[in-house]
C-alpha positions as CSV (number, residue, x, y, z in Angstrom):
1,X,-19.6,-6.5,2.9
2,X,-20.3,-9.5,4.1
3,X,-17.8,-12.2,3.9
4,X,-18.3,-16.2,2.6
5,X,-17.7,-18.0,5.5
6,X,-15.0,-20.7,3.9
7,X,-15.8,-24.7,3.9
8,X,-13.8,-27.6,5.0
9,X,-12.5,-30.0,3.1
10,X,-10.7,-32.9,3.4
11,X,-7.7,-33.5,0.8
12,X,-8.0,-35.7,-1.9
13,X,-6.7,-38.8,-1.7
14,X,-3.5,-40.0,-3.2
15,X,-2.2,-36.5,-4.8
16,X,0.9,-35.7,-4.1
17,X,2.4,-32.3,-4.6
18,X,6.4,-32.2,-5.3
19,X,8.9,-30.0,-3.5
20,X,8.6,-27.2,-6.6
21,X,4.8,-27.6,-7.5
22,X,5.0,-26.2,-3.5
23,X,6.6,-23.4,-4.1
24,X,5.3,-22.6,-7.0
25,X,2.5,-22.3,-5.3
26,X,3.6,-20.4,-1.8
27,X,5.4,-17.8,-4.0
28,X,1.5,-18.2,-6.1
29,X,0.0,-17.3,-2.4
30,X,2.8,-15.0,-2.5
31,X,1.7,-12.2,-5.2
32,X,-1.8,-12.8,-4.5
33,X,-1.4,-11.2,-1.4
34,X,0.7,-8.4,-2.6
35,X,-1.7,-7.8,-5.6
36,X,-5.0,-7.8,-2.4
37,X,-2.2,-5.5,0.0
38,X,-2.0,-2.8,-3.3
39,X,-5.7,-3.5,-4.1
40,X,-6.3,-2.2,-0.8
41,X,-3.9,1.4,-0.9
42,X,-5.8,1.8,-4.1
43,X,-9.2,1.9,-2.7
44,X,-7.5,4.4,0.7
45,X,-6.3,6.4,-1.8
46,X,-8.7,6.2,-3.4
47,X,-11.9,7.9,-1.2
48,X,-8.8,10.2,0.9
49,X,-8.8,11.6,-3.0
50,X,-13.0,11.6,-2.7
51,X,-13.1,13.2,1.0
52,X,-10.0,16.2,-0.2
53,X,-12.7,16.7,-3.6
54,X,-15.6,17.1,-1.0
55,X,-14.6,19.4,1.4
56,X,-12.7,21.6,-1.4
57,X,-16.7,21.5,-3.0
58,X,-17.9,22.8,-0.2
59,X,-15.6,24.9,0.5
60,X,-15.6,26.8,-3.0
61,X,-19.9,26.2,-2.5
62,X,-19.5,28.7,0.4
63,X,-17.1,31.5,-0.8
64,X,-19.5,31.8,-3.6
65,X,-22.5,31.9,-1.4
66,X,-20.9,34.0,0.5
67,X,-20.0,36.1,-2.1
68,X,-23.4,35.9,-3.8
69,X,-24.7,37.5,-0.2
70,X,-22.4,41.1,-0.6
71,X,-20.4,39.6,2.1
72,X,-17.6,39.0,0.5
73,X,-15.8,41.0,-2.9
74,X,-13.8,39.6,-5.4
């Protein structure tokens, strides 16, 4: 997936941000960053789970093939 380039926008004239608003903006940025990190962890976890499930399915198929060929008896 390609990342979209962030386009520069010059500061808006006459906009004043108070200290309280600045703190709220920073806090929202921290919350958004934490959500992104958590989502990344979730994606990695599901990727690992799908890998394990694919491995187990392959092993099950191999065992069933060996049973079908008469090489292994259960």
